[in-house]
C-alpha positions as CSV (number, residue, x, y, z in Angstrom):
1,M,-6.0,-11.1,-105.7
2,G,-8.0,-8.1,-106.3
3,V,-11.7,-8.1,-107.5
4,F,-13.2,-5.3,-109.4
5,S,-16.8,-4.6,-108.5
6,R,-18.4,-1.5,-107.5
7,V,-19.3,-0.1,-104.1
8,I,-22.8,0.1,-102.9
9,P,-23.6,1.4,-99.7
10,N,-25.6,-0.3,-97.2
11,Q,-27.6,3.0,-96.6
12,K,-27.8,6.0,-98.9
13,F,-26.5,9.3,-97.5
14,S,-29.3,11.3,-95.7
15,F,-29.2,14.0,-93.1
16,S,-32.8,13.1,-92.1
17,N,-31.9,9.3,-91.3
18,D,-28.0,10.3,-90.0
19,S,-26.6,7.8,-92.4
20,W,-23.2,8.6,-94.4
21,G,-23.2,6.2,-97.2
22,A,-20.0,4.4,-97.9
23,L,-16.3,6.0,-96.9
24,E,-13.1,4.8,-98.6
25,A,-9.6,5.8,-98.2
26,V,-7.1,4.6,-100.8
27,G,-3.3,4.8,-101.3
28,R,-0.7,3.7,-103.7
29,F,3.3,4.0,-104.2
30,S,4.8,3.1,-107.5
31,Y,8.3,3.1,-108.6
32,T,9.7,2.5,-112.0
33,D,13.5,2.5,-113.4
34,L,13.4,4.1,-116.9
35,S,17.2,3.5,-117.8
36,D,18.3,0.7,-120.3
37,D,21.7,-0.3,-121.4
38,T,22.0,2.8,-123.8
39,V,19.2,5.0,-122.6
40,Q,19.5,7.0,-119.5
41,G,15.8,7.7,-118.6
42,G,16.1,7.9,-114.8
43,E,14.0,6.8,-111.9
44,M,10.6,7.7,-110.9
45,S,8.4,7.3,-107.9
46,I,4.9,8.3,-107.2
47,I,3.0,8.5,-104.1
48,S,-0.9,8.9,-104.5
49,A,-3.5,8.9,-101.7
50,G,-7.3,9.6,-102.1
51,F,-10.7,9.6,-100.4
52,N,-14.1,8.4,-102.0
53,W,-17.4,9.1,-100.6
54,Y,-20.3,7.1,-102.0
55,L,-23.4,8.9,-101.3
56,T,-25.5,6.2,-103.3
57,H,-24.7,3.5,-105.6
58,R,-24.7,6.3,-108.3
59,H,-23.2,9.4,-106.8
60,R,-19.5,9.5,-105.6
61,I,-17.2,12.2,-104.5
62,M,-13.7,11.8,-105.0
63,L,-10.5,13.7,-103.6
64,D,-7.4,12.4,-105.2
65,G,-3.7,13.7,-105.0
66,G,-0.2,12.8,-105.7
67,F,3.4,13.5,-105.7
68,A,5.8,12.4,-108.1
69,N,9.6,12.4,-107.9
């Protein structure tokens, strides 16, 4: 079971202290069938990936992307 909470880095990002904050890699795959008895909606699958860099508990840089078919 998942838990919703925020990420708090053990150390803040700092060039002088050689600390990077917190890094997080994320990925997801989802699939849905949009057809029913009378409706032909087709199928859809989505692959998503991302990278989060938490500089401090208040600052985050996000890089996300996805592909839908």
